[in-house]
C-alpha positions as CSV (number, residue, x, y, z in Angstrom):
1,M,14.0,-0.5,-13.9
2,L,10.5,-2.5,-14.2
3,T,7.6,-0.1,-14.9
4,I,4.3,-1.3,-12.9
5,S,0.9,0.5,-12.9
6,L,-1.7,0.1,-10.0
7,D,-3.9,-1.9,-12.2
8,Q,-1.0,-4.6,-12.6
9,I,-0.7,-4.8,-9.2
10,M,-4.6,-5.8,-8.4
11,E,-4.1,-8.1,-10.9
12,K,-1.4,-9.7,-9.2
13,C,-3.5,-9.7,-6.3
14,S,-6.5,-10.9,-7.5
15,S,-6.5,-14.3,-5.8
16,L,-6.7,-12.4,-2.6
17,P,-10.1,-11.4,-0.9
18,I,-11.5,-7.8,-0.6
19,C,-13.8,-6.7,1.8
20,E,-15.1,-3.5,0.2
21,E,-13.8,-1.3,-2.8
22,R,-14.3,2.2,-1.5
23,R,-12.7,4.2,-4.5
24,I,-10.7,2.9,-7.7
25,T,-9.6,5.0,-10.3
26,D,-6.2,4.6,-12.5
27,D,-4.2,6.7,-9.9
28,Y,-5.7,6.0,-6.8
29,K,-7.3,2.7,-5.0
30,E,-8.9,2.6,-1.7
31,L,-9.9,-1.1,-0.4
32,V,-10.7,-2.7,2.7
33,F,-9.2,-6.3,3.2
34,Y,-9.5,-8.5,6.1
35,T,-6.3,-8.2,8.4
36,K,-5.9,-12.3,8.8
37,D,-4.8,-11.8,5.0
38,T,-2.1,-9.2,5.5
39,E,0.8,-11.9,5.7
40,H,-0.8,-12.6,1.9
41,W,-0.8,-9.2,0.9
42,N,2.7,-8.4,2.1
43,K,4.0,-11.3,0.1
44,M,2.5,-10.2,-3.1
45,L,3.2,-6.8,-2.8
46,T,6.8,-7.7,-2.0
47,E,7.2,-9.9,-4.8
48,A,5.7,-7.2,-6.9
49,L,7.5,-3.9,-5.2
50,G,10.3,-5.0,-2.8
51,P,10.1,-5.0,0.7
52,A,8.2,-2.4,2.7
53,L,9.6,0.8,3.2
54,K,8.1,0.8,6.7
55,P,6.8,-2.3,7.6
56,Q,4.0,-2.7,10.5
57,G,5.9,-2.3,14.3
58,V,8.7,0.0,12.9
59,K,8.6,3.7,14.1
60,P,8.4,6.1,10.8
61,T,11.3,8.1,10.1
62,P,10.8,11.8,9.2
63,D,11.5,11.1,5.6
64,I,8.7,8.6,5.5
65,Q,6.5,10.8,7.3
66,E,7.0,13.2,4.6
67,I,5.9,10.5,2.3
68,A,2.8,9.8,4.2
69,K,1.8,13.1,5.0
70,N,-0.8,14.0,2.2
71,Y,-2.5,10.6,2.7
72,G,-3.5,10.4,6.2
73,G,0.3,10.1,7.9
74,I,1.8,6.9,8.7
75,H,2.1,5.2,12.4
76,F,3.9,2.9,14.1
77,N,1.1,0.2,13.6
78,Q,1.0,0.9,9.6
79,T,2.8,-0.4,6.5
80,L,4.2,1.8,3.8
81,Y,5.5,0.7,0.2
82,K,7.3,2.7,-2.2
83,Y,8.3,1.8,-5.7
84,D,9.5,4.2,-8.2
85,N,9.0,3.6,-11.9
86,Q,10.8,5.7,-14.6
87,D,7.9,8.4,-14.4
88,K,5.7,7.4,-11.4
89,T,6.3,6.7,-7.7
90,I,3.8,4.2,-6.3
91,I,2.6,4.6,-2.5
92,I,1.1,1.5,-0.8
93,M,-0.2,2.2,2.8
94,F,-2.0,-0.5,5.2
95,W,-3.8,1.0,7.8
96,P,-5.4,-1.7,10.3
97,W,-8.6,-0.9,11.9
98,Q,-9.1,-1.2,15.6
99,D,-11.5,-3.9,15.3
100,N,-8.7,-5.9,14.2
101,A,-10.7,-7.6,11.6
102,H,-10.0,-4.9,8.9
103,T,-7.4,-2.9,7.0
104,T,-7.6,-0.3,4.7
105,M,-5.1,-0.1,1.9
106,K,-4.5,3.2,-0.2
107,M,-2.7,2.5,-3.4
108,I,-1.4,5.8,-4.8
109,S,0.3,6.4,-8.6
110,L,1.8,9.7,-8.8
111,N,4.1,11.6,-11.1
112,K,7.6,10.7,-10.1
113,F,9.1,13.1,-6.7
């Protein structure tokens, strides 16, 4: 199993434009990107982590709701990636804005659960 950190993911995605960095720590990153770039973000994250556990446009299962509950939940129009390292779980969520121009991305690294 490959070990990957949030910083490594950010480095892999460094060519993609970011609108705003809201909060950046070792274990939590929240930023805003342009919704028009969602396909590029999905491609980069799929290469790094594998396919989304809950793609946009798919109803979240109770198990997926449980994963996301402490971070604002997850809805039909949102995306959730989950990747398990040896000792960490990485969760990445996309929350499209109602303006259809921006998307918030939350990246969380937790002790494995």
